[in-house]
N, C-alpha and C positions, 0 to 999 in steps of 0.2 A: 750229409748228416749224422747227428753226435751219435756220441756214443750213451750208450748209463747202460752203465753194470745191473742186475737184477738184486747180487745179496752184498752188496759194496759192506758189511762189517763183517764180513768174512774173507777179505785181503788178508795179503800179509802184515800191512798197512796195519787196518783196520786192528787185528787180531794184538799185535805185540803190545795194543796198547787197553786193550778192553778183557783180552785174560789175564784172569792171576796167578798162572805161574810165567807164564813172559814177561810180562810186568815188573813182577816181583823180583825176575831177574832168578827166580827160582832152575828154568829151566831159560839158558843162553842161543839163540842163534847163531850159526857164525859168519860176517858177511859174505866169507868167499862163495855160497851159494847164492846168495840173491846178485854176485857184478856178471854183472853180463858181457859174456867170451870176448878174448883179441878178434879182428879182424884178421889172425892168422889162425886161431883155433876154428874161429865161426868159414873157415875155409879149407881148413881139410879136416871140418868133422862133414862138412857137404860131401867133398869127392869122396874119402871112405862108405858115403848109406848113398851118393848114388853106382860107384864102385859095387854095392852087394843090389844093384838092382833098385830101389829104394828112385821117387824119384822126391826133387829140391828144389822148396823155391823160397827163396827170402826176398823179406820189404822191411821198413827200416822203422813203419809204423802200427799200434794195433788198430789207427782206422784204416791204412792200409790193407790190415787184415779183412778186416772185417768187407771192405768193396774184396777182395779176391777171393773170399770163401762163398758169398752172395753170390759171386760171377760163375765160377769153378765146379756146382752143384746144376747136373743137368735139371731142367723143366720138369717135374714129375715122378724125377725120384726119390724111391723109401727112404730116410734119412731115419737116427738114434744118436743118439748121445746120451756118453757117461758124462758123472759131476768131474766140472774140470775148470778151477777159479780162472784162468789162465781165458777159454769159452764167453764167463759172464764179463771178466776183466775187460774182452776187445766188444761189447758186448750186442756177442752171438745169442748168446741166451735169449736175453731179452727179445730178440727180431723175432725167433721161433715159436715165442708165444704169437706173434698174431701174423707171421709167415703164414700164406693159402699156393705160395707156385710148386710147393715137395708137399710129398707125403709123411706128414711130420707122426710117426712111430713110437716115440716119446710122450709128446701128447697123448696119445691112441692110451698107451700106459696111463698115464698119471691121472688117466680121467677116472677108472675105474679105483672103482673103492672097497673093492675088496681084499686083502691082502691075496688070497693067494689066485683069486683070480688074475692080480695083476702079476704076481710069481710065475703065472704060468703063462701069460705074453710076452713076458720078458723073454721065456724060456724061447717059446715058437716064430716069431717076430720082431722081439729087440733086435737081436743080434744075427736078423737072417738079410739086413736092408745093403741096399744099392749102397750107401753110404755113411761109414760113422763113426762121427766126430769127437775125437779125444783129446788125451793132452799126457803125455810123457813123464818119472818123474826123475830121469838122468837122459842123458844120452850124448854115447862117448865120441869122443874121436874120431877111434875106429872104427864108428860103421856100429856102434849097438844100441839098440831102444828098452828102453827101462821101464819099467809099469808097474806097479801095485796098488792093492786094495783090499778091501776086506769081506767086502761080499761077493766080489765078480762082477761084479752090473759093469763096472767101468773097463775090464783085461778083456773080460769075456768073447767081444766080436773081433780081438784080433788079428788068431791066425790064420784060419779057412773059414768063418759066416759068412762075417761083411765081403760087398762086391770087393767096395775101396774101404784101404781105415786113412784114416789121413788125423795126421798128427802132429796139432797146432803149439808152438812154443817157444817163450821168453827162447833168445841163446844164453842166458844165467843159468842154463838148466843143462848146460853142455864141460863133461867133464873128461879128465885123463885118459881113462880106464873102468872096467866095471868091478874094480875096488874102492875107487875114488866116486865110483854109482854109488855100490853100497853103502858108503858110510853117508853119503848126499842122501841116501831113503831113511837111514836111523838117524842123524843127529840133525835132519830139514822137514823130509819131508811129514816122519812122522810127526812130530812134534806141534810143525802147524799143524800137519788132520785133526790132531788130537785136540788143539785148540777149536777146532774148527766143530768139529764130536759135541765136545762139552759148550759149542755156542748153539749148533742147533738142534741137536737132538736127547744132552742136559744127563751122557754119560760119558765118565769117567778120563775114561781115554778111547782111540782106535788101537785100532790094530795091521799088522801085515797079515797075514792068511795068504793070501795071493800073490805072488812075484815070480814077476814074467819075463823073459827078454826077446827081443826080435837079435839074432845075430845076422840073417842074412834076412835076403829079399826069397822069392821062390822061381826057379828056370821056369815052372809051369807057369804062370800068374808075374814074367813082370810089372817092374811100376803100380801095383798092388797097392801098395805103404807108400803115401805122399805127407812127408814129410814140408809144415812149415816153421822156419823159426823167422820170429819178430828179431830187430836187436832190442829190445826192450827187456824188463828186469819182470815175470810176470809170474802168478802161480806160487807156485812150494815147489 
């Protein structure tokens, strides 16, 4: 099945050309944050994530990731997702628009036009799903998973509410430690997300209101978090 990105204008490559600040080099994105991790770094990260009771899968391409996710989630499960350029780039968000094998809570939320009702549905159903799909802003070699957002809807289900948390990430998001993760968040993720916000919402910039780190898995619910690495440069 062909990969279809429902928002190709929001990829890093597209924003570097279309956004005034990025295109004019007023804001410069460091190439080190888009480079895929070495095999040694990837294997170290995998081992440390697994040592913290997370599940880890490594895939070569976004096409493999697309098929893997389709087969990973049991039919009939309730699912939701936060905004993720990575999930868009592998075609999974486009697929969800017509998929019928799961109870798609995200689609139910988007079908509600009243803002207050939509917010309430996000609160009572959106985070309490069987499977919540997301991506990370950075993943450290010693096994910490970093996520940030403005509204809380991206990382709201990360910690205890969703039955299973699936983090889909290009290996370009692997960093040495939490200090480098913080640098990646503010020097890379925020700048590109601000460019997306200018395009999508006509607002001047994004904001990091919520900054979260999963340092280890729960001993009472091992393998609740499943990190799916793709050996490509994806997302912000």
